[in-house]
C-alpha angles and dihedrals in degrees: 000000000000112000121240090242091056091050089053092049093048091048091051090050093049099265120239137306118349092007091060092049091049092052092048090054090048090049092050091051092049094052094048112106111245117243110263111220116222091195113111115248119248095017116198117258111220131180119198128196107223140349106289091046088052092047094048094045094046092054093051097041097046110174094336094088144033104237118194133186116230100191112053107245093234091058123087102243105203096089100024118131126199121248122222087262090055090049091052089053091053091046090056097044131098094216137019112202116196136158099236124188089112098303096115101040092181099062099085094053093042094047090049094051104048123091099214102109091179092064112114111212110208117200100193094197092058113136095014115124104245128210130221114261099243137112100280091190112091111215092178093245126156107276094190092058092051099036096109093046093048091049091054092046092053091051089054096049101074095278093308098301119130108219099185098104094128087073091073109073088208091058092040086063088058092050091051091050091051090052090049092055090050093051091048088053092050097047110015091173088070096046095120094049091049090050092049091050094046093047090052094051094041088054088059092047089050089054090049091049090051092049090052091050094049096037094051099039096084102039118128099234134029104203124083130179119230131184091219125042094233103117104065094110091048092047093049094048094053102035097257132131121230115210104193122197093203135013136265096298107079092213092052113123114223119226120253087250091055092048090050090049096052092045090053090049092048093052095045092050096039094238110187101181129054113192124220128175142237124261095032136067118277096209095117094051091043090052092055092041091056092044094056099029094248130136126245122234138175124260103179117218090195095227087139140342123259120230087253091054091050092048090053091050091239120166138181097289095044093051091046089053088054088051089053092051091047091052094045091052094046095045094048096055 
């Protein structure tokens, strides 16, 4: 019979057979170096409203935050409303980044209803001089005749404020800077990293801004017709003149009088391209194109990314460069 002392010795040494193997495996596990995570602890949780806000925030935050997009990028965001699940995400976030200027009509109500007093709301367009959401191009039409229609249109276009500031690269730089300041407030210990990230992205935006200035400085014409009045800030920044068929909301139907007015303008000015946008139907632009014998082309308001854009790994800067090429081509015809 094996003595008790020998049992204890064998147990301490690992015993025999399967017991020894098991302990060897345990020993191997205990001597393996644990994986060291390079992820920062306590990453910020950030919710962003629609695609450009996600893009700008992601470039500033880098790997210091989990940045999520509330409005799917294939959905037109003007009339989107958050679900209870979306509101829960906002409630649990450290920051909510949105464009403002009336683009996200739901933010005021949502921010007033949640209980997270630590949430930092970030209105990216803060401090930017906003324009009224109206047709800035004067076609010398009878204002009295269209007064009632114009009044209704203004009421539909977010109280007359044009929110599309992100479509001017120069104003996009200001939005990125506002987001940078908010992230520094939320996590001051990472201020230098946020600044480094923002500076790198702003350098790309400055190059884009310069390319727009030089690329559009020598075009033959300055006026371009769009289905959706989204490009007023871009037009103003680079000395162009947007002639919108409809108002700020992309699904807004223009009146017959407005359609006739744009057709007349296009014929008189020999316009050869009518711009429509992604994510909504192009039927209005197509109607005018057929009427005047022009072609239709995309001018992307970047309110989201199509599945094709995503498949091609396009981002804000890449799509804006496509817009630049489309404008250069149309304004040089």
